[in-house]
C-alpha positions as CSV (number, residue, x, y, z in Angstrom):
1,M,1.8,-2.8,-18.5
2,K,4.0,0.3,-20.3
3,T,6.4,2.0,-18.6
4,E,9.0,4.9,-19.6
5,L,12.0,4.8,-18.6
6,R,13.3,7.7,-16.2
7,S,16.8,8.9,-17.1
8,D,17.5,8.8,-13.4
9,A,16.8,5.9,-12.3
10,S,19.0,2.5,-12.5
11,L,18.2,0.0,-15.0
12,I,19.4,-2.7,-12.0
13,L,16.3,-0.6,-9.7
14,Q,13.6,-1.4,-12.7
15,T,14.2,-4.6,-13.8
16,A,14.4,-5.8,-10.0
17,T,11.0,-3.5,-9.3
18,R,9.4,-5.5,-11.6
19,L,10.3,-9.1,-10.1
20,L,9.5,-8.0,-6.4
21,V,7.1,-5.7,-6.5
22,P,4.4,-9.3,-7.0
23,L,5.8,-11.0,-4.8
24,L,6.0,-8.0,-2.1
25,L,1.9,-7.9,-2.7
26,L,0.9,-11.5,-2.7
27,F,3.4,-12.0,0.5
28,S,1.5,-9.1,1.8
29,V,-1.8,-11.1,1.3
30,F,-0.2,-13.8,3.5
31,L,0.0,-11.8,5.5
32,L,-3.4,-10.4,5.8
33,L,-4.4,-14.3,5.4
34,R,-3.0,-15.1,8.6
35,G,-3.6,-12.6,10.7
36,H,-6.7,-13.3,12.4
37,N,-5.0,-17.0,13.7
38,E,-1.2,-15.5,14.1
39,P,0.9,-12.6,14.1
40,G,0.3,-10.3,10.8
41,G,-2.6,-9.1,10.4
42,G,-4.2,-5.3,7.9
43,F,-1.8,-3.3,9.4
44,I,1.3,-4.2,8.9
45,A,-0.1,-6.9,5.3
46,G,-1.4,-2.8,4.3
47,L,2.9,-1.2,4.8
48,V,3.8,-4.3,2.4
49,A,2.1,-3.7,-0.2
50,S,2.4,0.4,0.4
51,S,6.1,-0.4,0.2
52,A,5.4,-2.0,-3.1
53,F,4.2,1.5,-4.5
54,A,7.4,2.7,-2.9
55,L,9.2,0.3,-4.4
56,Y,7.5,1.1,-8.0
57,L,7.0,5.3,-6.4
58,F,11.0,5.1,-6.5
59,A,12.0,3.2,-9.4
60,F,9.5,4.4,-12.8
61,D,7.5,6.9,-11.0
62,A,4.3,8.6,-10.2
63,S,2.0,8.4,-13.1
64,S,3.2,5.2,-13.5
65,T,2.3,4.6,-10.0
66,K,-1.4,5.9,-10.2
67,R,-2.3,3.1,-12.9
68,L,0.1,0.4,-11.9
69,L,-2.6,1.5,-8.2
70,K,-5.9,1.4,-10.6
71,V,-8.1,3.2,-8.0
72,E,-7.8,6.6,-6.2
73,T,-6.6,5.8,-3.1
74,Q,-9.3,8.5,-1.9
75,L,-11.5,5.7,-2.9
76,L,-9.3,2.3,-1.0
77,M,-9.1,4.8,2.0
78,G,-12.9,4.8,2.4
79,L,-14.2,1.2,1.1
80,G,-11.5,0.1,4.3
81,L,-13.1,2.4,6.1
82,L,-17.0,1.5,5.1
83,L,-16.0,-2.5,5.6
84,A,-14.2,-2.1,9.0
85,L,-16.9,-0.4,10.1
86,S,-19.1,-3.0,8.6
87,S,-17.5,-5.4,10.4
88,G,-18.4,-3.9,13.2
89,I,-22.1,-3.2,13.3
90,I,-22.5,-7.2,11.6
91,G,-22.9,-8.1,14.6
92,M,-25.2,-6.0,16.4
93,V,-28.0,-6.3,13.7
94,L,-27.5,-9.4,13.4
95,H,-27.4,-11.2,16.4
96,G,-28.4,-8.3,19.2
97,Q,-24.3,-8.0,20.2
98,P,-22.2,-5.4,20.6
99,F,-20.5,-3.0,18.1
100,L,-17.1,-4.9,17.2
101,T,-18.1,-8.7,18.1
102,S,-17.1,-11.5,16.1
103,Q,-18.6,-12.8,13.5
104,W,-17.2,-17.1,12.5
105,W,-19.3,-18.3,9.4
106,T,-18.4,-21.8,7.4
107,L,-18.5,-22.4,3.8
108,Y,-18.2,-25.1,2.6
109,V,-16.5,-24.0,-1.4
110,P,-16.1,-27.8,-3.5
111,G,-12.3,-28.5,-4.6
112,I,-11.2,-27.2,-1.4
113,G,-13.5,-27.7,1.5
114,E,-14.6,-26.2,4.4
115,L,-13.8,-22.5,4.3
116,K,-13.8,-20.1,7.2
117,L,-14.8,-16.2,7.2
118,S,-14.9,-13.7,9.7
119,T,-15.9,-10.5,10.8
120,P,-11.9,-9.9,12.0
121,L,-10.9,-11.0,8.1
122,L,-13.4,-8.0,7.1
123,F,-12.3,-5.9,9.3
124,D,-8.6,-6.8,8.5
125,V,-8.7,-6.5,5.2
126,G,-10.1,-2.8,5.9
127,V,-7.2,-1.7,7.9
128,Y,-4.9,-3.2,4.9
129,L,-6.9,-1.2,2.1
130,V,-7.3,2.2,4.2
131,V,-2.9,1.4,4.8
132,I,-2.6,1.8,1.3
133,G,-4.9,4.6,0.1
134,V,-3.1,6.7,3.6
135,V,0.7,5.8,2.7
136,S,0.1,6.1,-1.7
137,T,-1.9,9.1,-0.5
138,I,0.7,10.8,1.0
139,L,4.3,9.2,-1.3
140,L,1.7,10.4,-4.5
141,S,2.0,13.9,-3.2
142,L,4.8,14.4,-2.2
143,A,5.9,13.5,-6.0
144,K,3.4,16.1,-7.2
145,V,1.9,14.2,-9.0
146,E,0.8,16.0,-12.5
147,E,-3.3,15.3,-14.1
């Protein structure tokens, strides 16, 4: 991705940002996936991912940050809310259980082994997307993005 150099941003900040953003996003995915077993989860992971986009915004500009996000922030919020809501409804529809009752599935993936999927993970992914969407919307609004 080609970004324009800003005259008011430090070359050191821009270079460090190019290295740190992928690491922060990878760390946010780690926090997201470990969250339903240990401390972490969708909210903290979303804040870490949002901080990566905030760092990119400070180093470059708002239009470059929007290109890095690749999707509209309102779409992230809506999709996240839909995932979080559907994680609660799955138990109601499939088993007649109360809203937000956890459901677990085990899949066998060749080469990896057993993979455990659950509605708490689906809920955390929804929260993750909502947090990224909300924080990014606020940051981009403060930066006054011109379309």
